[in-house]
mmCIF file of the N, C-alpha and C atoms, coordinates in Angstrom:
data_MODEL
# 
_entry.id   MODEL 
# 
loop_
_atom_site.group_PDB 
_atom_site.id 
_atom_site.type_symbol 
_atom_site.label_atom_id 
_atom_site.label_alt_id 
_atom_site.label_comp_id 
_atom_site.label_asym_id 
_atom_site.label_entity_id 
_atom_site.label_seq_id 
_atom_site.pdbx_PDB_ins_code 
_atom_site.Cartn_x 
_atom_site.Cartn_y 
_atom_site.Cartn_z 
_atom_site.occupancy 
_atom_site.B_iso_or_equiv 
_atom_site.pdbx_formal_charge 
_atom_site.auth_seq_id 
_atom_site.auth_comp_id 
_atom_site.auth_asym_id 
_atom_site.auth_atom_id 
_atom_site.pdbx_PDB_model_num 
ATOM 1   N N  . UNK A 1 1  ? 198.954 181.506 88.310  1.00 0.00 ? 1  UNK A N  1 
ATOM 2   C CA . UNK A 1 1  ? 198.486 181.576 86.937  1.00 0.00 ? 1  UNK A CA 1 
ATOM 3   C C  . UNK A 1 1  ? 198.880 180.283 86.235  1.00 0.00 ? 1  UNK A C  1 
ATOM 4   N N  . UNK A 1 2  ? 197.996 179.759 85.453  1.00 0.00 ? 2  UNK A N  1 
ATOM 5   C CA . UNK A 1 2  ? 198.279 178.552 84.692  1.00 0.00 ? 2  UNK A CA 1 
ATOM 6   C C  . UNK A 1 2  ? 198.185 178.837 83.205  1.00 0.00 ? 2  UNK A C  1 
ATOM 7   N N  . UNK A 1 3  ? 199.086 178.224 82.457  1.00 0.00 ? 3  UNK A N  1 
ATOM 8   C CA . UNK A 1 3  ? 199.042 178.308 81.003  1.00 0.00 ? 3  UNK A CA 1 
ATOM 9   C C  . UNK A 1 3  ? 198.590 176.952 80.486  1.00 0.00 ? 3  UNK A C  1 
ATOM 10  N N  . UNK A 1 4  ? 197.295 176.795 80.377  1.00 0.00 ? 4  UNK A N  1 
ATOM 11  C CA . UNK A 1 4  ? 196.736 175.503 80.015  1.00 0.00 ? 4  UNK A CA 1 
ATOM 12  C C  . UNK A 1 4  ? 197.107 175.061 78.603  1.00 0.00 ? 4  UNK A C  1 
ATOM 13  N N  . UNK A 1 5  ? 197.472 176.001 77.744  1.00 0.00 ? 5  UNK A N  1 
ATOM 14  C CA . UNK A 1 5  ? 197.824 175.651 76.372  1.00 0.00 ? 5  UNK A CA 1 
ATOM 15  C C  . UNK A 1 5  ? 199.312 175.332 76.209  1.00 0.00 ? 5  UNK A C  1 
ATOM 16  N N  . UNK A 1 6  ? 200.056 175.320 77.303  1.00 0.00 ? 6  UNK A N  1 
ATOM 17  C CA . UNK A 1 6  ? 201.485 175.006 77.237  1.00 0.00 ? 6  UNK A CA 1 
ATOM 18  C C  . UNK A 1 6  ? 201.663 173.523 76.924  1.00 0.00 ? 6  UNK A C  1 
ATOM 19  N N  . UNK A 1 7  ? 202.571 173.205 76.028  1.00 0.00 ? 7  UNK A N  1 
ATOM 20  C CA . UNK A 1 7  ? 202.786 171.807 75.643  1.00 0.00 ? 7  UNK A CA 1 
ATOM 21  C C  . UNK A 1 7  ? 203.358 170.970 76.784  1.00 0.00 ? 7  UNK A C  1 
ATOM 22  N N  . UNK A 1 8  ? 203.885 171.631 77.820  1.00 0.00 ? 8  UNK A N  1 
ATOM 23  C CA . UNK A 1 8  ? 204.458 170.910 78.960  1.00 0.00 ? 8  UNK A CA 1 
ATOM 24  C C  . UNK A 1 8  ? 203.527 170.869 80.168  1.00 0.00 ? 8  UNK A C  1 
ATOM 25  N N  . UNK A 1 9  ? 202.349 171.483 80.079  1.00 0.00 ? 9  UNK A N  1 
ATOM 26  C CA . UNK A 1 9  ? 201.434 171.553 81.222  1.00 0.00 ? 9  UNK A CA 1 
ATOM 27  C C  . UNK A 1 9  ? 200.809 170.201 81.480  1.00 0.00 ? 9  UNK A C  1 
ATOM 28  N N  . UNK A 1 10 ? 200.688 169.749 82.703  1.00 0.00 ? 10 UNK A N  1 
ATOM 29  C CA . UNK A 1 10 ? 201.368 170.316 83.867  1.00 0.00 ? 10 UNK A CA 1 
ATOM 30  C C  . UNK A 1 10 ? 202.751 169.702 84.009  1.00 0.00 ? 10 UNK A C  1 
ATOM 31  N N  . UNK A 1 11 ? 203.745 170.529 84.237  1.00 0.00 ? 11 UNK A N  1 
ATOM 32  C CA . UNK A 1 11 ? 205.098 169.967 84.368  1.00 0.00 ? 11 UNK A CA 1 
ATOM 33  C C  . UNK A 1 11 ? 205.327 169.416 85.770  1.00 0.00 ? 11 UNK A C  1 
ATOM 34  N N  . UNK A 1 12 ? 204.551 169.873 86.749  1.00 0.00 ? 12 UNK A N  1 
ATOM 35  C CA . UNK A 1 12 ? 204.670 169.340 88.108  1.00 0.00 ? 12 UNK A CA 1 
ATOM 36  C C  . UNK A 1 12 ? 203.319 168.846 88.615  1.00 0.00 ? 12 UNK A C  1 
ATOM 37  N N  . UNK A 1 13 ? 202.338 169.727 88.693  1.00 0.00 ? 13 UNK A N  1 
ATOM 38  C CA . UNK A 1 13 ? 201.028 169.320 89.214  1.00 0.00 ? 13 UNK A CA 1 
ATOM 39  C C  . UNK A 1 13 ? 199.958 170.259 88.676  1.00 0.00 ? 13 UNK A C  1 
ATOM 40  N N  . UNK A 1 14 ? 198.728 169.876 88.837  1.00 0.00 ? 14 UNK A N  1 
ATOM 41  C CA . UNK A 1 14 ? 197.622 170.683 88.306  1.00 0.00 ? 14 UNK A CA 1 
ATOM 42  C C  . UNK A 1 14 ? 197.411 171.988 89.063  1.00 0.00 ? 14 UNK A C  1 
ATOM 43  N N  . UNK A 1 15 ? 197.862 172.079 90.309  1.00 0.00 ? 15 UNK A N  1 
ATOM 44  C CA . UNK A 1 15 ? 197.651 173.296 91.092  1.00 0.00 ? 15 UNK A CA 1 
ATOM 45  C C  . UNK A 1 15 ? 198.863 174.233 91.082  1.00 0.00 ? 15 UNK A C  1 
ATOM 46  N N  . UNK A 1 16 ? 199.776 174.039 90.138  1.00 0.00 ? 16 UNK A N  1 
ATOM 47  C CA . UNK A 1 16 ? 200.991 174.841 90.090  1.00 0.00 ? 16 UNK A CA 1 
ATOM 48  C C  . UNK A 1 16 ? 200.750 176.243 89.557  1.00 0.00 ? 16 UNK A C  1 
ATOM 49  N N  . UNK A 1 17 ? 201.639 177.154 89.936  1.00 0.00 ? 17 UNK A N  1 
ATOM 50  C CA . UNK A 1 17 ? 201.666 178.491 89.367  1.00 0.00 ? 17 UNK A CA 1 
ATOM 51  C C  . UNK A 1 17 ? 202.689 178.467 88.241  1.00 0.00 ? 17 UNK A C  1 
ATOM 52  N N  . UNK A 1 18 ? 202.280 178.847 87.048  1.00 0.00 ? 18 UNK A N  1 
ATOM 53  C CA . UNK A 1 18 ? 203.156 178.770 85.875  1.00 0.00 ? 18 UNK A CA 1 
ATOM 54  C C  . UNK A 1 18 ? 203.749 180.127 85.491  1.00 0.00 ? 18 UNK A C  1 
ATOM 55  N N  . UNK A 1 19 ? 203.782 181.072 86.419  1.00 0.00 ? 19 UNK A N  1 
ATOM 56  C CA . UNK A 1 19 ? 204.338 182.388 86.106  1.00 0.00 ? 19 UNK A CA 1 
ATOM 57  C C  . UNK A 1 19 ? 205.782 182.285 85.627  1.00 0.00 ? 19 UNK A C  1 
ATOM 58  N N  . UNK A 1 20 ? 206.521 181.338 86.183  1.00 0.00 ? 20 UNK A N  1 
ATOM 59  C CA . UNK A 1 20 ? 207.899 181.092 85.754  1.00 0.00 ? 20 UNK A CA 1 
ATOM 60  C C  . UNK A 1 20 ? 207.928 179.745 85.051  1.00 0.00 ? 20 UNK A C  1 
ATOM 61  N N  . UNK A 1 21 ? 208.185 179.778 83.771  1.00 0.00 ? 21 UNK A N  1 
ATOM 62  C CA . UNK A 1 21 ? 208.168 178.562 82.969  1.00 0.00 ? 21 UNK A CA 1 
ATOM 63  C C  . UNK A 1 21 ? 209.448 177.750 83.174  1.00 0.00 ? 21 UNK A C  1 
ATOM 64  N N  . UNK A 1 22 ? 210.436 178.358 83.757  1.00 0.00 ? 22 UNK A N  1 
ATOM 65  C CA . UNK A 1 22 ? 211.693 177.685 84.055  1.00 0.00 ? 22 UNK A CA 1 
ATOM 66  C C  . UNK A 1 22 ? 212.171 178.201 85.400  1.00 0.00 ? 22 UNK A C  1 
ATOM 67  N N  . UNK A 1 23 ? 213.045 177.465 86.024  1.00 0.00 ? 23 UNK A N  1 
ATOM 68  C CA . UNK A 1 23 ? 213.544 177.889 87.330  1.00 0.00 ? 23 UNK A CA 1 
ATOM 69  C C  . UNK A 1 23 ? 214.847 178.661 87.155  1.00 0.00 ? 23 UNK A C  1 
ATOM 70  N N  . UNK A 1 24 ? 214.874 179.929 87.578  1.00 0.00 ? 24 UNK A N  1 
ATOM 71  C CA . UNK A 1 24 ? 216.110 180.706 87.454  1.00 0.00 ? 24 UNK A CA 1 
ATOM 72  C C  . UNK A 1 24 ? 217.190 180.229 88.410  1.00 0.00 ? 24 UNK A C  1 
ATOM 73  N N  . UNK A 1 25 ? 216.853 179.325 89.311  1.00 0.00 ? 25 UNK A N  1 
ATOM 74  C CA . UNK A 1 25 ? 217.810 178.840 90.301  1.00 0.00 ? 25 UNK A CA 1 
ATOM 75  C C  . UNK A 1 25 ? 218.409 177.486 89.938  1.00 0.00 ? 25 UNK A C  1 
ATOM 76  N N  . UNK A 1 26 ? 218.008 176.929 88.797  1.00 0.00 ? 26 UNK A N  1 
ATOM 77  C CA . UNK A 1 26 ? 218.490 175.602 88.411  1.00 0.00 ? 26 UNK A CA 1 
ATOM 78  C C  . UNK A 1 26 ? 219.974 175.626 88.095  1.00 0.00 ? 26 UNK A C  1 
ATOM 79  N N  . UNK A 1 27 ? 220.753 174.681 88.570  1.00 0.00 ? 27 UNK A N  1 
ATOM 80  C CA . UNK A 1 27 ? 220.404 173.691 89.581  1.00 0.00 ? 27 UNK A CA 1 
ATOM 81  C C  . UNK A 1 27 ? 220.712 174.245 90.969  1.00 0.00 ? 27 UNK A C  1 
ATOM 82  N N  . UNK A 1 28 ? 219.723 174.354 91.802  1.00 0.00 ? 28 UNK A N  1 
ATOM 83  C CA . UNK A 1 28 ? 219.940 174.933 93.134  1.00 0.00 ? 28 UNK A CA 1 
ATOM 84  C C  . UNK A 1 28 ? 220.666 173.964 94.053  1.00 0.00 ? 28 UNK A C  1 
ATOM 85  N N  . UNK A 1 29 ? 220.489 172.692 93.827  1.00 0.00 ? 29 UNK A N  1 
ATOM 86  C CA . UNK A 1 29 ? 221.106 171.645 94.647  1.00 0.00 ? 29 UNK A CA 1 
ATOM 87  C C  . UNK A 1 29 ? 220.746 171.779 96.128  1.00 0.00 ? 29 UNK A C  1 
ATOM 88  N N  . UNK A 1 30 ? 219.562 172.293 96.390  1.00 0.00 ? 30 UNK A N  1 
ATOM 89  C CA . UNK A 1 30 ? 219.082 172.457 97.760  1.00 0.00 ? 30 UNK A CA 1 
ATOM 90  C C  . UNK A 1 30 ? 217.963 171.451 97.996  1.00 0.00 ? 30 UNK A C  1 
ATOM 91  N N  . UNK A 1 31 ? 218.251 170.421 98.753  1.00 0.00 ? 31 UNK A N  1 
ATOM 92  C CA . UNK A 1 31 ? 217.276 169.348 98.958  1.00 0.00 ? 31 UNK A CA 1 
ATOM 93  C C  . UNK A 1 31 ? 216.058 169.788 99.756  1.00 0.00 ? 31 UNK A C  1 
ATOM 94  N N  . UNK A 1 32 ? 216.112 170.970 100.387 1.00 0.00 ? 32 UNK A N  1 
ATOM 95  C CA . UNK A 1 32 ? 214.934 171.474 101.099 1.00 0.00 ? 32 UNK A CA 1 
ATOM 96  C C  . UNK A 1 32 ? 213.796 171.780 100.138 1.00 0.00 ? 32 UNK A C  1 
ATOM 97  N N  . UNK A 1 33 ? 214.087 171.933 98.860  1.00 0.00 ? 33 UNK A N  1 
ATOM 98  C CA . UNK A 1 33 ? 213.064 172.221 97.860  1.00 0.00 ? 33 UNK A CA 1 
ATOM 99  C C  . UNK A 1 33 ? 212.274 170.978 97.477  1.00 0.00 ? 33 UNK A C  1 
ATOM 100 N N  . UNK A 1 34 ? 212.809 169.829 97.800  1.00 0.00 ? 34 UNK A N  1 
ATOM 101 C CA . UNK A 1 34 ? 212.216 168.573 97.346  1.00 0.00 ? 34 UNK A CA 1 
ATOM 102 C C  . UNK A 1 34 ? 212.988 167.998 96.176  1.00 0.00 ? 34 UNK A C  1 
ATOM 103 N N  . UNK A 1 35 ? 213.865 168.797 95.582  1.00 0.00 ? 35 UNK A N  1 
ATOM 104 C CA . UNK A 1 35 ? 214.708 168.297 94.505  1.00 0.00 ? 35 UNK A CA 1 
ATOM 105 C C  . UNK A 1 35 ? 215.771 167.377 95.069  1.00 0.00 ? 35 UNK A C  1 
ATOM 106 N N  . UNK A 1 36 ? 216.425 166.642 94.164  1.00 0.00 ? 36 UNK A N  1 
ATOM 107 C CA . UNK A 1 36 ? 217.434 165.702 94.635  1.00 0.00 ? 36 UNK A CA 1 
ATOM 108 C C  . UNK A 1 36 ? 218.384 165.326 93.503  1.00 0.00 ? 36 UNK A C  1 
ATOM 109 N N  . UNK A 1 37 ? 219.531 164.797 93.900  1.00 0.00 ? 37 UNK A N  1 
ATOM 110 C CA . UNK A 1 37 ? 220.507 164.286 92.950  1.00 0.00 ? 37 UNK A CA 1 
ATOM 111 C C  . UNK A 1 37 ? 219.984 162.956 92.425  1.00 0.00 ? 37 UNK A C  1 
ATOM 112 N N  . UNK A 1 38 ? 219.988 162.786 91.117  1.00 0.00 ? 38 UNK A N  1 
ATOM 113 C CA . UNK A 1 38 ? 219.477 161.563 90.507  1.00 0.00 ? 38 UNK A CA 1 
ATOM 114 C C  . UNK A 1 38 ? 220.385 161.171 89.356  1.00 0.00 ? 38 UNK A C  1 
ATOM 115 N N  . UNK A 1 39 ? 221.088 160.087 89.527  1.00 0.00 ? 39 UNK A N  1 
ATOM 116 C CA . UNK A 1 39 ? 221.999 159.572 88.505  1.00 0.00 ? 39 UNK A CA 1 
ATOM 117 C C  . UNK A 1 39 ? 222.982 160.644 88.031  1.00 0.00 ? 39 UNK A C  1 
ATOM 118 N N  . UNK A 1 40 ? 223.519 161.414 88.974  1.00 0.00 ? 40 UNK A N  1 
ATOM 119 C CA . UNK A 1 40 ? 224.530 162.418 88.653  1.00 0.00 ? 40 UNK A CA 1 
ATOM 120 C C  . UNK A 1 40 ? 223.987 163.751 88.176  1.00 0.00 ? 40 UNK A C  1 
ATOM 121 N N  . UNK A 1 41 ? 222.679 163.892 88.080  1.00 0.00 ? 41 UNK A N  1 
ATOM 122 C CA . UNK A 1 41 ? 222.060 165.140 87.641  1.00 0.00 ? 41 UNK A CA 1 
ATOM 123 C C  . UNK A 1 41 ? 221.107 165.643 88.713  1.00 0.00 ? 41 UNK A C  1 
ATOM 124 N N  . UNK A 1 42 ? 220.887 166.942 88.739  1.00 0.00 ? 42 UNK A N  1 
ATOM 125 C CA . UNK A 1 42 ? 219.940 167.513 89.683  1.00 0.00 ? 42 UNK A CA 1 
ATOM 126 C C  . UNK A 1 42 ? 218.537 167.364 89.117  1.00 0.00 ? 42 UNK A C  1 
ATOM 127 N N  . UNK A 1 43 ? 217.671 166.696 89.868  1.00 0.00 ? 43 UNK A N  1 
ATOM 128 C CA . UNK A 1 43 ? 216.293 166.468 89.435  1.00 0.00 ? 43 UNK A CA 1 
ATOM 129 C C  . UNK A 1 43 ? 215.348 167.378 90.216  1.00 0.00 ? 43 UNK A C  1 
ATOM 130 N N  . UNK A 1 44 ? 214.549 168.151 89.516  1.00 0.00 ? 44 UNK A N  1 
ATOM 131 C CA . UNK A 1 44 ? 213.566 169.052 90.116  1.00 0.00 ? 44 UNK A CA 1 
ATOM 132 C C  . UNK A 1 44 ? 212.166 168.441 90.103  1.00 0.00 ? 44 UNK A C  1 
ATOM 133 N N  . UNK A 1 45 ? 212.084 167.191 89.739  1.00 0.00 ? 45 UNK A N  1 
ATOM 134 C CA . UNK A 1 45 ? 210.785 166.549 89.550  1.00 0.00 ? 45 UNK A CA 1 
ATOM 135 C C  . UNK A 1 45 ? 209.849 166.700 90.745  1.00 0.00 ? 45 UNK A C  1 
ATOM 136 N N  . UNK A 1 46 ? 210.386 166.639 91.959  1.00 0.00 ? 46 UNK A N  1 
ATOM 137 C CA . UNK A 1 46 ? 209.531 166.734 93.137  1.00 0.00 ? 46 UNK A CA 1 
ATOM 138 C C  . UNK A 1 46 ? 209.589 168.111 93.801  1.00 0.00 ? 46 UNK A C  1 
ATOM 139 N N  . UNK A 1 47 ? 210.265 169.071 93.184  1.00 0.00 ? 47 UNK A N  1 
ATOM 140 C CA . UNK A 1 47 ? 210.325 170.438 93.716  1.00 0.00 ? 47 UNK A CA 1 
ATOM 141 C C  . UNK A 1 47 ? 209.029 171.168 93.381  1.00 0.00 ? 47 UNK A C  1 
ATOM 142 N N  . UNK A 1 48 ? 208.458 171.816 94.387  1.00 0.00 ? 48 UNK A N  1 
ATOM 143 C CA . UNK A 1 48 ? 207.232 172.577 94.151  1.00 0.00 ? 48 UNK A CA 1 
ATOM 144 C C  . UNK A 1 48 ? 207.423 174.037 94.523  1.00 0.00 ? 48 UNK A C  1 
ATOM 145 N N  . UNK A 1 49 ? 208.622 174.415 94.941  1.00 0.00 ? 49 UNK A N  1 
ATOM 146 C CA . UNK A 1 49 ? 208.862 175.765 95.442  1.00 0.00 ? 49 UNK A CA 1 
ATOM 147 C C  . UNK A 1 49 ? 208.563 176.821 94.388  1.00 0.00 ? 49 UNK A C  1 
ATOM 148 N N  . UNK A 1 50 ? 209.146 176.706 93.212  1.00 0.00 ? 50 UNK A N  1 
ATOM 149 C CA . UNK A 1 50 ? 209.035 177.760 92.194  1.00 0.00 ? 50 UNK A CA 1 
ATOM 150 C C  . UNK A 1 50 ? 207.627 177.860 91.630  1.00 0.00 ? 50 UNK A C  1 
ATOM 151 N N  . UNK A 1 51 ? 206.820 176.817 91.823  1.00 0.00 ? 51 UNK A N  1 
ATOM 152 C CA . UNK A 1 51 ? 205.449 176.834 91.311  1.00 0.00 ? 51 UNK A CA 1 
ATOM 153 C C  . UNK A 1 51 ? 204.416 177.262 92.347  1.00 0.00 ? 51 UNK A C  1 
ATOM 154 N N  . UNK A 1 52 ? 204.882 177.736 93.505  1.00 0.00 ? 52 UNK A N  1 
ATOM 155 C CA . UNK A 1 52 ? 203.960 178.304 94.492  1.00 0.00 ? 52 UNK A CA 1 
ATOM 156 C C  . UNK A 1 52 ? 203.739 179.769 94.131  1.00 0.00 ? 52 UNK A C  1 
ATOM 157 N N  . UNK A 1 53 ? 202.514 180.230 94.178  1.00 0.00 ? 53 UNK A N  1 
ATOM 158 C CA . UNK A 1 53 ? 202.189 181.607 93.786  1.00 0.00 ? 53 UNK A CA 1 
ATOM 159 C C  . UNK A 1 53 ? 202.957 182.623 94.619  1.00 0.00 ? 53 UNK A C  1 
ATOM 160 N N  . UNK A 1 54 ? 203.055 182.423 95.935  1.00 0.00 ? 54 UNK A N  1 
ATOM 161 C CA . UNK A 1 54 ? 203.775 183.392 96.770  1.00 0.00 ? 54 UNK A CA 1 
ATOM 162 C C  . UNK A 1 54 ? 205.252 183.452 96.405  1.00 0.00 ? 54 UNK A C  1 
ATOM 163 N N  . UNK A 1 55 ? 205.835 182.320 96.060  1.00 0.00 ? 55 UNK A N  1 
ATOM 164 C CA . UNK A 1 55 ? 207.243 182.286 95.662  1.00 0.00 ? 55 UNK A CA 1 
ATOM 165 C C  . UNK A 1 55 ? 207.427 182.933 94.297  1.00 0.00 ? 55 UNK A C  1 
ATOM 166 N N  . UNK A 1 56 ? 206.578 182.583 93.331  1.00 0.00 ? 56 UNK A N  1 
ATOM 167 C CA . UNK A 1 56 ? 206.689 183.156 91.985  1.00 0.00 ? 56 UNK A CA 1 
ATOM 168 C C  . UNK A 1 56 ? 206.592 184.679 92.035  1.00 0.00 ? 56 UNK A C  1 
ATOM 169 N N  . UNK A 1 57 ? 205.694 185.205 92.862  1.00 0.00 ? 57 UNK A N  1 
ATOM 170 C CA . UNK A 1 57 ? 205.563 186.662 92.998  1.00 0.00 ? 57 UNK A CA 1 
ATOM 171 C C  . UNK A 1 57 ? 206.833 187.281 93.561  1.00 0.00 ? 57 UNK A C  1 
ATOM 172 N N  . UNK A 1 58 ? 207.414 186.666 94.587  1.00 0.00 ? 58 UNK A N  1 
ATOM 173 C CA . UNK A 1 58 ? 208.648 187.198 95.186  1.00 0.00 ? 58 UNK A CA 1 
ATOM 174 C C  . UNK A 1 58 ? 209.808 187.156 94.199  1.00 0.00 ? 58 UNK A C  1 
ATOM 175 N N  . UNK A 1 59 ? 209.914 186.077 93.450  1.00 0.00 ? 59 UNK A N  1 
ATOM 176 C CA . UNK A 1 59 ? 210.986 185.955 92.460  1.00 0.00 ? 59 UNK A CA 1 
ATOM 177 C C  . UNK A 1 59 ? 210.839 187.024 91.390  1.00 0.00 ? 59 UNK A C  1 
ATOM 178 N N  . UNK A 1 60 ? 209.643 187.148 90.818  1.00 0.00 ? 60 UNK A N  1 
ATOM 179 C CA . UNK A 1 60 ? 209.419 188.140 89.760  1.00 0.00 ? 60 UNK A CA 1 
ATOM 180 C C  . UNK A 1 60 ? 209.639 189.561 90.276  1.00 0.00 ? 60 UNK A C  1 
ATOM 181 N N  . UNK A 1 61 ? 209.154 189.860 91.485  1.00 0.00 ? 61 UNK A N  1 
ATOM 182 C CA . UNK A 1 61 ? 209.357 191.193 92.066  1.00 0.00 ? 61 UNK A CA 1 
ATOM 183 C C  . UNK A 1 61 ? 210.838 191.491 92.228  1.00 0.00 ? 61 UNK A C  1 
ATOM 184 N N  . UNK A 1 62 ? 211.582 190.530 92.782  1.00 0.00 ? 62 UNK A N  1 
ATOM 185 C CA . UNK A 1 62 ? 213.016 190.737 92.990  1.00 0.00 ? 62 UNK A CA 1 
ATOM 186 C C  . UNK A 1 62 ? 213.763 190.938 91.690  1.00 0.00 ? 62 UNK A C  1 
ATOM 187 N N  . UNK A 1 63 ? 213.481 190.110 90.698  1.00 0.00 ? 63 UNK A N  1 
ATOM 188 C CA . UNK A 1 63 ? 214.158 190.237 89.403  1.00 0.00 ? 63 UNK A CA 1 
ATOM 189 C C  . UNK A 1 63 ? 213.798 191.550 88.715  1.00 0.00 ? 63 UNK A C  1 
ATOM 190 N N  . UNK A 1 64 ? 212.543 191.969 88.825  1.00 0.00 ? 64 UNK A N  1 
ATOM 191 C CA . UNK A 1 64 ? 212.130 193.234 88.204  1.00 0.00 ? 64 UNK A CA 1 
ATOM 192 C C  . UNK A 1 64 ? 212.769 194.435 88.896  1.00 0.00 ? 64 UNK A C  1 
ATOM 193 N N  . UNK A 1 65 ? 213.099 194.291 90.188  1.00 0.00 ? 65 UNK A N  1 
ATOM 194 C CA . UNK A 1 65 ? 213.797 195.364 90.916  1.00 0.00 ? 65 UNK A CA 1 
ATOM 195 C C  . UNK A 1 65 ? 215.287 195.375 90.605  1.00 0.00 ? 65 UNK A C  1 
ATOM 196 N N  . UNK A 1 66 ? 215.741 194.400 89.835  1.00 0.00 ? 66 UNK A N  1 
ATOM 197 C CA . UNK A 1 66 ? 217.142 194.343 89.454  1.00 0.00 ? 66 UNK A CA 1 
ATOM 198 C C  . UNK A 1 66 ? 218.021 193.551 90.406  1.00 0.00 ? 66 UNK A C  1 
ATOM 199 N N  . UNK A 1 67 ? 217.400 192.802 91.327  1.00 0.00 ? 67 UNK A N  1 
ATOM 200 C CA . UNK A 1 67 ? 218.186 191.971 92.227  1.00 0.00 ? 67 UNK A CA 1 
ATOM 201 C C  . UNK A 1 67 ? 218.809 190.823 91.435  1.00 0.00 ? 67 UNK A C  1 
ATOM 202 N N  . UNK A 1 68 ? 219.965 190.387 91.880  1.00 0.00 ? 68 UNK A N  1 
ATOM 203 C CA . UNK A 1 68 ? 220.612 189.252 91.229  1.00 0.00 ? 68 UNK A CA 1 
ATOM 204 C C  . UNK A 1 68 ? 219.894 187.965 91.630  1.00 0.00 ? 68 UNK A C  1 
ATOM 205 N N  . UNK A 1 69 ? 220.099 186.913 90.851  1.00 0.00 ? 69 UNK A N  1 
ATOM 206 C CA . UNK A 1 69 ? 219.489 185.625 91.155  1.00 0.00 ? 69 UNK A CA 1 
ATOM 207 C C  . UNK A 1 69 ? 219.919 185.141 92.546  1.00 0.00 ? 69 UNK A C  1 
ATOM 208 N N  . UNK A 1 70 ? 221.210 185.237 92.921  1.00 0.00 ? 70 UNK A N  1 
ATOM 209 C CA . UNK A 1 70 ? 221.585 184.831 94.285  1.00 0.00 ? 70 UNK A CA 1 
ATOM 210 C C  . UNK A 1 70 ? 220.884 185.664 95.370  1.00 0.00 ? 70 UNK A C  1 
ATOM 211 N N  . UNK A 1 71 ? 220.671 186.953 95.135  1.00 0.00 ? 71 UNK A N  1 
ATOM 212 C CA . UNK A 1 71 ? 219.959 187.777 96.114  1.00 0.00 ? 71 UNK A CA 1 
ATOM 213 C C  . UNK A 1 71 ? 218.518 187.306 96.270  1.00 0.00 ? 71 UNK A C  1 
ATOM 214 N N  . UNK A 1 72 ? 217.868 187.028 95.156  1.00 0.00 ? 72 UNK A N  1 
ATOM 215 C CA . UNK A 1 72 ? 216.478 186.567 95.194  1.00 0.00 ? 72 UNK A CA 1 
ATOM 216 C C  . UNK A 1 72 ? 216.406 185.223 95.903  1.00 0.00 ? 72 UNK A C  1 
ATOM 217 N N  . UNK A 1 73 ? 217.348 184.320 95.605  1.00 0.00 ? 73 UNK A N  1 
ATOM 218 C CA . UNK A 1 73 ? 217.356 183.008 96.252  1.00 0.00 ? 73 UNK A CA 1 
ATOM 219 C C  . UNK A 1 73 ? 217.470 183.167 97.762  1.00 0.00 ? 73 UNK A C  1 
ATOM 220 N N  . UNK A 1 74 ? 218.325 184.088 98.200  1.00 0.00 ? 74 UNK A N  1 
ATOM 221 C CA . UNK A 1 74 ? 218.529 184.292 99.632  1.00 0.00 ? 74 UNK A CA 1 
ATOM 222 C C  . UNK A 1 74 ? 217.216 184.695 100.308 1.00 0.00 ? 74 UNK A C  1 
ATOM 223 N N  . UNK A 1 75 ? 216.404 185.527 99.665  1.00 0.00 ? 75 UNK A N  1 
ATOM 224 C CA . UNK A 1 75 ? 215.124 185.928 100.267 1.00 0.00 ? 75 UNK A CA 1 
ATOM 225 C C  . UNK A 1 75 ? 214.133 184.768 100.302 1.00 0.00 ? 75 UNK A C  1 
ATOM 226 N N  . UNK A 1 76 ? 214.292 183.802 99.412  1.00 0.00 ? 76 UNK A N  1 
ATOM 227 C CA . UNK A 1 76 ? 213.369 182.667 99.365  1.00 0.00 ? 76 UNK A CA 1 
ATOM 228 C C  . UNK A 1 76 ? 213.676 181.616 100.424 1.00 0.00 ? 76 UNK A C  1 
ATOM 229 N N  . UNK A 1 77 ? 214.848 181.665 101.005 1.00 0.00 ? 77 UNK A N  1 
ATOM 230 C CA . UNK A 1 77 ? 215.208 180.634 101.969 1.00 0.00 ? 77 UNK A CA 1 
ATOM 231 C C  . UNK A 1 77 ? 214.246 180.557 103.139 1.00 0.00 ? 77 UNK A C  1 
ATOM 232 N N  . UNK A 1 78 ? 213.515 181.649 103.419 1.00 0.00 ? 78 UNK A N  1 
ATOM 233 C CA . UNK A 1 78 ? 212.535 181.608 104.511 1.00 0.00 ? 78 UNK A CA 1 
ATOM 234 C C  . UNK A 1 78 ? 211.347 180.697 104.182 1.00 0.00 ? 78 UNK A C  1 
ATOM 235 N N  . UNK A 1 79 ? 211.124 180.406 102.906 1.00 0.00 ? 79 UNK A N  1 
ATOM 236 C CA . UNK A 1 79 ? 210.020 179.541 102.496 1.00 0.00 ? 79 UNK A CA 1 
ATOM 237 C C  . UNK A 1 79 ? 210.380 178.070 102.531 1.00 0.00 ? 79 UNK A C  1 
ATOM 238 N N  . UNK A 1 80 ? 211.658 177.794 102.651 1.00 0.00 ? 80 UNK A N  1 
ATOM 239 C CA . UNK A 1 80 ? 212.101 176.395 102.549 1.00 0.00 ? 80 UNK A CA 1 
ATOM 240 C C  . UNK A 1 80 ? 212.059 175.668 103.858 1.00 0.00 ? 80 UNK A C  1 
# 
């Protein structure tokens, strides 16, 4: 899903899924996502994981079931 009227659109790319407007895993510090350390801060600029539709659905489903953020992250590791 895309929110074309969002003032930050596109924050990553035109084909992103915008179901999650922010990453609940920030800062994950997991370079498998494409993110990286940049000048002492975690940069998500090249991360596309949270904007994939299959990932966004799994995250939302897990959070709605009451899973903790670390539990949801653990299930996502298969996508990385």
